[in-house]
C-alpha positions as CSV (number, residue, x, y, z in Angstrom):
1,M,0.0,0.0,0.0
2,H,1.4,3.4,-1.0
3,L,1.2,6.4,1.3
4,C,1.2,9.9,-0.1
5,P,4.7,11.3,0.4
6,L,3.3,14.8,1.0
7,C,0.3,14.3,3.3
8,S,0.7,10.6,4.3
9,S,-2.8,9.7,3.2
10,N,-3.5,6.1,2.3
11,Q,-6.2,7.2,-0.2
12,I,-4.1,6.5,-3.2
13,Q,-5.2,5.8,-6.7
14,F,-3.4,4.6,-9.9
15,Y,-3.0,7.7,-12.1
16,F,-1.0,6.9,-15.2
17,E,1.7,4.5,-16.6
18,D,4.2,5.0,-19.4
19,K,7.1,2.9,-20.7
20,N,9.3,4.0,-17.8
21,R,7.3,4.5,-14.7
22,C,4.0,4.2,-12.9
23,Y,2.3,7.3,-11.3
24,F,-0.2,7.5,-8.5
25,Q,-2.4,10.3,-7.2
26,C,-3.4,11.1,-3.6
27,D,-7.2,11.6,-3.2
28,R,-6.6,14.1,-0.4
29,C,-4.0,16.5,-1.6
30,E,-4.0,15.5,-5.3
31,L,-0.2,15.1,-5.5
32,V,0.9,12.9,-8.4
33,F,4.0,10.9,-7.5
34,V,6.3,8.1,-8.6
35,S,6.6,5.1,-6.3
36,Q,9.7,4.7,-4.2
37,E,11.0,1.7,-6.0
38,Q,11.1,3.6,-9.3
39,R,13.2,6.5,-8.1
40,L,16.9,6.9,-9.0
41,D,19.6,6.2,-6.5
42,A,21.5,9.2,-5.1
43,A,24.6,8.7,-7.4
44,S,22.4,8.5,-10.6
45,E,20.4,11.5,-9.5
46,K,23.5,13.6,-9.0
47,A,25.0,12.5,-12.3
48,H,21.9,13.8,-14.0
49,Y,22.2,17.2,-12.2
50,D,25.9,17.5,-13.1
51,H,24.8,18.0,-16.7
52,H,22.6,21.0,-15.8
53,E,23.9,24.4,-16.9
54,N,22.7,27.1,-14.5
55,D,25.1,29.9,-15.3
56,P,24.3,33.1,-13.4
57,D,25.5,35.1,-16.4
58,D,23.2,33.3,-18.8
59,Q,20.7,36.0,-19.8
60,G,18.1,33.5,-20.9
61,Y,18.3,31.7,-17.6
62,R,18.1,35.0,-15.7
63,R,14.9,35.8,-17.7
64,F,13.4,32.5,-16.7
65,L,14.2,33.0,-13.0
66,S,12.9,36.5,-13.1
67,R,9.4,35.1,-13.3
68,L,9.9,34.3,-9.6
69,A,12.5,36.9,-8.6
70,L,10.5,40.0,-9.7
71,P,7.2,39.3,-7.9
72,L,9.1,38.2,-4.8
73,L,11.2,41.3,-4.8
74,D,8.0,43.4,-5.0
75,R,7.0,41.9,-1.7
76,L,10.2,41.9,0.3
77,A,11.0,44.5,2.9
78,S,14.4,46.2,2.7
79,G,17.0,44.2,4.5
80,S,15.2,40.8,4.2
81,K,17.4,37.7,4.4
82,G,16.7,34.5,2.5
83,L,17.7,31.0,1.7
84,D,17.9,29.5,-1.8
85,F,17.0,25.9,-1.1
86,G,18.1,23.4,-3.8
87,C,20.2,26.1,-5.5
88,G,22.3,23.6,-7.6
89,P,25.9,24.1,-8.7
90,G,25.2,27.6,-10.1
91,P,23.0,29.5,-7.7
92,A,21.8,32.0,-10.3
93,L,18.7,33.1,-8.4
94,A,20.7,33.9,-5.2
95,H,23.0,35.9,-7.4
96,M,20.1,37.9,-8.8
97,L,18.6,38.6,-5.3
98,R,22.0,39.6,-4.0
99,E,22.4,42.1,-6.8
100,A,19.1,43.5,-5.6
101,G,20.6,44.1,-2.2
102,Y,19.4,41.0,-0.3
103,S,21.4,38.6,1.8
104,V,20.9,35.0,0.5
105,A,22.3,31.8,2.0
106,L,22.6,28.6,0.0
107,Y,21.6,25.0,0.5
108,D,21.7,22.1,-1.8
109,I,22.0,18.5,-0.7
110,F,24.6,17.8,-3.4
111,Y,26.4,21.1,-4.1
112,H,26.0,23.3,-1.0
113,P,25.4,20.7,1.8
114,D,26.1,23.0,4.8
115,A,23.3,21.9,7.1
116,G,24.1,24.8,9.4
117,V,22.0,27.2,7.3
118,L,19.0,25.0,8.1
119,E,19.4,25.9,11.7
120,K,18.5,29.5,11.1
121,T,15.3,31.4,10.1
122,Y,14.7,33.6,7.2
123,D,12.4,36.3,5.7
124,F,12.1,34.2,2.6
125,V,12.9,30.8,1.2
126,T,13.1,30.1,-2.6
127,A,13.0,26.8,-4.4
128,T,13.2,27.0,-8.2
129,E,12.6,23.8,-10.1
130,V,13.1,21.9,-6.8
131,I,9.9,20.6,-5.4
132,E,9.3,18.2,-8.3
133,H,12.6,16.4,-7.4
134,L,11.7,15.7,-3.7
135,F,11.3,12.1,-2.7
136,Y,9.9,13.1,0.7
137,P,8.1,16.4,0.1
138,K,6.3,16.1,3.5
139,K,9.7,16.4,5.3
140,I,11.0,19.3,3.2
141,W,7.7,21.2,3.3
142,S,7.7,21.0,7.1
143,Q,11.3,22.2,7.1
144,W,10.4,25.2,4.9
145,L,7.7,26.2,7.3
146,K,10.1,26.2,10.2
147,L,12.8,28.1,8.2
148,V,10.5,31.0,7.3
149,K,9.8,33.7,9.9
150,P,6.2,34.8,10.6
151,G,5.2,37.1,7.8
152,G,7.9,35.6,5.5
153,W,7.6,34.1,2.1
154,I,8.1,30.8,0.4
155,G,8.7,31.2,-3.4
156,I,8.4,28.2,-5.6
157,M,8.8,27.6,-9.3
158,T,7.5,24.3,-10.7
159,K,5.4,23.1,-13.6
160,Q,2.0,22.0,-12.4
161,V,-0.3,19.1,-13.2
162,I,-3.4,20.2,-15.1
163,D,-5.3,17.0,-15.7
164,L,-4.8,13.4,-16.8
165,E,-5.1,14.2,-20.6
166,A,-2.4,16.8,-20.4
167,F,-0.3,14.6,-18.1
168,A,-0.3,11.8,-20.7
169,C,1.7,13.8,-23.1
170,W,3.5,16.1,-20.6
171,H,7.3,16.3,-21.3
172,Y,7.9,17.3,-17.7
173,K,7.3,13.7,-16.4
174,Y,10.0,12.2,-18.6
175,D,12.9,13.7,-16.5
176,P,13.9,10.7,-14.4
177,T,14.6,13.0,-11.4
178,H,11.1,14.4,-11.4
179,V,9.1,12.3,-8.9
180,S,6.5,14.6,-7.2
181,F,4.1,16.6,-9.4
182,F,2.0,19.4,-7.8
183,S,-1.1,21.0,-9.0
184,R,-3.0,24.1,-8.0
185,A,-5.2,21.9,-5.9
186,T,-2.2,20.6,-4.1
187,F,-0.9,24.1,-3.2
188,C,-4.4,25.1,-2.2
189,Y,-4.6,22.1,0.1
190,L,-1.3,23.0,1.7
191,A,-2.2,26.7,2.1
192,E,-5.5,25.9,3.7
193,R,-4.0,23.3,6.0
194,D,-1.1,25.4,7.1
195,N,-2.9,28.8,7.1
196,L,-0.8,30.3,4.4
197,E,-1.6,33.2,2.0
198,L,-1.4,31.8,-1.5
199,E,-0.7,33.5,-4.8
200,F,-0.3,32.0,-8.3
201,I,1.8,34.1,-10.6
202,G,1.5,32.8,-14.2
203,D,1.6,29.1,-14.8
204,D,4.6,28.1,-12.7
205,V,5.3,30.5,-9.9
206,I,3.7,30.0,-6.5
207,L,4.1,32.5,-3.6
208,L,3.0,31.5,-0.1
209,R,3.2,33.8,3.0
210,K,3.4,32.6,6.5
211,P,1.0,34.4,8.9
212,L,2.3,37.0,11.4
């Protein structure tokens, strides 16, 4: 019996199967996920990430990240301090936020594994193209809530599940490191459960604010 890796519900249904993997969906939070036995091991996962090119000087990549950076900057108070969680080998978003005058710490399990930064609290936490990689999103979500100060922001970028028809031909699921697929309904569930303000910016940016 599968349990939802986000909300721990046992109300799980088969969702879709392709030539590589089988996908399930939680009836409670609507997360779509890959079963544990079909995930990559840590070495294979890192080998995949080693091929990513996240150059802070790449203007195209900066434009992509600006979809999160700009609305977040509009909401941050002067002097805010943040954490870029899952920043990868080239922490471009942190670089952009530092250029705007903000202090940003880095954490990445493979490339910036200093767990000391997880012992502090921040005015904002960002996670760009991270949440879909999480084997245990329940654990990391709880961690983010503890990392963010009251009144602080969680800024997320991820592609979202629309429906089964779109999922069937969705390129996003073919990345073998993508194992947790969120939808608007999933974020709405989390926001309501955890008493967070929720904003959707475009198709792939989600901003959540912790209550004061």
